KEKOLLUM-23617 format. One record per residue (C-alpha): residue number from 1; x, y, z. Coordinates in nm, 4 decimals, m for minus. Layout:
BEGIN
gulum = NUM&east = X&north = Y&up = Z;
...
This chain:
BEGIN
gulum = 1&east = m0.5232&north = m0.0623&up = 0.6529;
gulum = 2&east = m0.1912&north = m0.2434&up = 0.6857;
gulum = 3&east = m0.3698&north = m0.5386&up = 0.8477;
gulum = 4&east = m0.6325&north = m0.5691&up = 0.5742;
gulum = 5&east = m0.6393&north = m0.9169&up = 0.4175;
gulum = 6&east = m0.5728&north = m0.7977&up = 0.0624;
gulum = 7&east = m0.2835&north = m0.5698&up = 0.1644;
gulum = 8&east = m0.1236&north = m0.8581&up = 0.3527;
gulum = 9&east = m0.1868&north = m1.0983&up = 0.0642;
gulum = 10&east = m0.0740&north = m0.8813&up = m0.2264;
gulum = 11&east = 0.1663&north = m0.6167&up = m0.0958;
gulum = 12&east = 0.3069&north = m0.6682&up = 0.2513;
gulum = 13&east = 0.5702&north = m0.9283&up = 0.1640;
gulum = 14&east = 0.7318&north = m0.7083&up = m0.1010;
gulum = 15&east = 0.7111&north = m0.3969&up = 0.1211;
gulum = 16&east = 0.8803&north = m0.5818&up = 0.4075;
gulum = 17&east = 1.1628&north = m0.6932&up = 0.1794;
gulum = 18&east = 1.2421&north = m0.3302&up = 0.0963;
gulum = 19&east = 1.3435&north = m0.2525&up = 0.4544;
gulum = 20&east = 1.6291&north = m0.3706&up = 0.6711;
gulum = 21&east = 1.4936&north = m0.5980&up = 0.9441;
gulum = 22&east = 1.5997&north = m0.3603&up = 1.2215;
gulum = 23&east = 1.3937&north = m0.0728&up = 1.0688;
gulum = 24&east = 1.0723&north = m0.2535&up = 0.9713;
gulum = 25&east = 0.8759&north = m0.2003&up = 1.2909;
gulum = 26&east = 0.9769&north = 0.1655&up = 1.3129;
gulum = 27&east = 0.8842&north = 0.2368&up = 0.9510;
gulum = 28&east = 0.5499&north = 0.0559&up = 0.9576;
gulum = 29&east = 0.4562&north = 0.2178&up = 1.2903;
gulum = 30&east = 0.5333&north = 0.5601&up = 1.1409;
gulum = 31&east = 0.3390&north = 0.4891&up = 0.8217;
gulum = 32&east = 0.0405&north = 0.3673&up = 1.0224;
gulum = 33&east = 0.0549&north = 0.6759&up = 1.2436;
gulum = 34&east = 0.0617&north = 0.9117&up = 0.9441;
gulum = 35&east = m0.2267&north = 0.7289&up = 0.7726;
gulum = 36&east = m0.4341&north = 0.7394&up = 1.0933;
gulum = 37&east = m0.3639&north = 1.1103&up = 1.1385;
gulum = 38&east = m0.4666&north = 1.1958&up = 0.7823;
gulum = 39&east = m0.7787&north = 0.9801&up = 0.8057;
gulum = 40&east = m0.8696&north = 1.1541&up = 1.1305;
gulum = 41&east = m0.8310&north = 1.4979&up = 0.9736;
gulum = 42&east = m1.0216&north = 1.4092&up = 0.6558;
gulum = 43&east = m1.2793&north = 1.1849&up = 0.8205;
gulum = 44&east = m1.1840&north = 0.8974&up = 0.5936;
gulum = 45&east = m0.9029&north = 0.7452&up = 0.3969;
gulum = 46&east = m0.9550&north = 0.6545&up = 0.0351;
gulum = 47&east = m0.7321&north = 0.4333&up = m0.1673;
gulum = 48&east = m0.7223&north = 0.4167&up = m0.5437;
gulum = 49&east = m0.5736&north = 0.1362&up = m0.7442;
gulum = 50&east = m0.4511&north = 0.2610&up = m1.0813;
gulum = 51&east = m0.4696&north = 0.0278&up = m1.3759;
gulum = 52&east = m0.4620&north = 0.0394&up = m1.7517;
gulum = 53&east = m0.6311&north = m0.1686&up = m2.0172;
gulum = 54&east = m0.4654&north = m0.1806&up = m2.3569;
gulum = 55&east = m0.6642&north = m0.3163&up = m2.6466;
gulum = 56&east = m0.4342&north = m0.3942&up = m2.9369;
gulum = 57&east = m0.4544&north = m0.5564&up = m3.2751;
gulum = 58&east = m0.1474&north = m0.7158&up = m3.4315;
gulum = 59&east = m0.0814&north = m0.5885&up = m3.7818;
gulum = 60&east = 0.1229&north = m0.8047&up = m4.0127;
């Protein structure tokens, strides 16, 4: 999942900036391991992308 085009395009840069450079590889390896373990147990991994649409009318 972490190598998916959209994840790399939209999220990876900001995630990387959150971590000190000496911890990045360790953290991402651990995250990948946990995601793989859960996907193996569940048979899949689903990802939801929450969003909201607000329809508003300006009252004067």
